[in-house]
Residue, then its C-alpha position, 0 to 999 in steps of 0.5 A: m605402740e607397745g602399750s603406750t598411746v604415742f599420739t591421738a588424731a581426730s578430724k574436726g566436724g568429720f569429713t565426707v567422701s562421695a561414692n567412688g570418690e577420692q579426697t584428702s583429709t587433714f587430721t590434727v595429731t597430738l603427740a604424747y611426749d612422756a609416752i614417746m620417751a618411755l618407748i625410746k628408753d625401752y626401744v634398744s632392747k626390742e627386735w619387734l614393736t607391737t603397734v595398735i591402731d584403734g579407731t571409730l568411724v561414724i557414718p551419718l544416715p539420711r533422716l528417714p523414719g525408722l533409720p538411726r541418725e548414724v551408724t558407728f563402727t569401731y575397729s582395732l588393727s594390730k601389727k608387729i613391725p621390726a624395730i629398725k636400729p641404725r648402726l654407726a661406725l667411725l672409719d678412718f678416724k684422724v685427729s689433727p691439731r687445731r691452730r690458734s687464731r690471733 
């Protein structure tokens, strides 16, 4: 996001999805604390954030003569998203004296 790598994710050992099937897969996500802090400090001055997802998909192929072991696809998706900023307001603010307990 905005030129910083905020997190990385990978699957251990890959996963398979059968033809016309659906499957849920779990990924381990590693957060980059320093990148998140840099992004937060710059966040208030932005109306839009540029997000980029870079990925690599490796598809193993059957072991047949003349076929490679796998086919690899790399991709990059880029999208601008609004920088949503909460707005807070104090309404009907009242101060009351605190009684001391004995």
